[in-house]
N, C-alpha and C positions, 0 to 999 in steps of 0.2 A: 195102568192105574195113578200110579205118582206123577207121569208125564200131566195128567189130565186133571189133576190135581192141581200142581204147580201152574198150567196153564188156565185156569178157571182163577187162581191166585193172583194173578198177574189181571188178567182181565176187570177182575172187580177192583183193582186200585183205579183203573183208568176211566170204569162206568160212576166211582165213588158211591159203591157200595162197600169199599173195603172194609168197614165197620172204623175208620180212623175219624175223630171227629177234635177239635181244638175248643178245651175248654175256655168257659166263656168266664173272664175276669168279675172278680168281686166288686159290688158298683159301690166304690169307698171315694172319700172327696178325690182322691187321686186319678182314679180313671174316669171319674163324673167329670173332672175337667177336661182331660184330653179329651174325654167322649164328644166335650160341647165343643173343643176347637176342631174336630174333624166335624162335627155339624155343620159348623159357622164356615169351615173352609169349604166342604160341601152345597151351600144354602144356594150359590148361584150356578147349582148343575156343572159345575167343572170344580174337580179337585186337585190342582196343578202341584207340579215340582215345586215353586215359591213357599207354597203353603205349606205340604208336607216339613221341607226343611226349618218352616218358622217354628211348627208343633213342636219338632224332634230337639231347636233351640232353647224353645220355653221349656219343656220335660225335662233334658239337661242342666237347663239353671236352677228350674225349681226342686229339682229333687238331687243335685249331684250326680245324673248318671253319664256316662260316656256315650260317645256319640253311638254305639253299637244296642246298647243298655235301652237310652230315649228312644229309639229304631223300634226295636221288641215290645219297650211299654205304648208304644203309637199303636202297633199293627193291636195288641191288645185291647187299648179302645177304639179301634175300628172295630172291631168285634162287637164291643159293646153299643158303641153306637149304632151299630143297624139292630140288634137285638131291641132295643129301648125307645119305640116309637116317642115317647112322652116329651118331651125337649122337658117340658115341667118338672118331672119324676127325676130330670137327671142334676137338672138347678137345685131343686129341693135336697137332693144328696149333698149337692155343695151346700147349698146354706145351710142346714144342720150340724156340718163340720169344721167348718170355719169360722174364723173373725167377722166381722164389721170389714176392717182393713183388707182384710185376706181375702173379702171378695172383692175390693175395689181394685186388689191385683189380680184377681181373677178374670173381672171384665176387661183391664188391661191387656191380658195375654190373649183375649177374648178377638178386640182389636187386634192386635199385633200380627195375629192368624187374617183376620177379613182382610185386611190392608198388605200382605205379604208381597199380593199380584200386584199390587199397584190401580187397583179399580174398587170402588166402594159399591156394592149393586142394592138395590131395593130391597131384595130379599135376605141379603146381612143384615141390613137394619132390621127389620122387624123382627127375626130374629135374637138380634142381640138385643134389642129393647124389651123381648121377651122377658130374656133372660135377665136382665140387669132389674127387670119389676120383682122376676120370681126371688132373686137373691137379696132384694129389699135396699139396693142400689136408687138415691133419690134421681128423678129427671137431671136435677140442676148438677148433682154428681158426676151420673153417667157421662153427659155431656162435655162435662169441663176432662173426662176421662179418655173419651173420643177426640176428642182438638186437641189434645197432649199426643195421643200416639199417634195423629193424621198428622200432625206438624213436624215427625222425624223421617218422614216420607213424602215423595211426591205421590199422591194420589188424584184421580179422576172419578169422580160419577158417570156408572155405566148402566 
């Protein structure tokens, strides 16, 4: 009897029916920005190591996290990004919670993730322009932020 129970329990772990569920993080400004960075990194259908590293660096710098804490936060942001299909909702959370200056810093952080792989893709541009509009960053300011971040590293159009 006990052996059958243990065997069923072990099988349930591998089948995904073990009852384990990772809790979705609260959708606050911190996780919304992290989720938007993940979404920006995935916009070109490639979620690359360089982009993951950049997300972790940004989270670490913005929120004074050590590397392990930043990686854990990014993992939570990845969950939120998967569960929230509407980019405007994520940007709206951010818009309502942060100042105008912080919105520009958020856009700069997003561009730094986009440029982390050295290639700027059209899908990334479209996503970032939608986020900039949702955050209320003017097209002129958005262009300035884009160009400033792009000048920091060699980037080619993909």
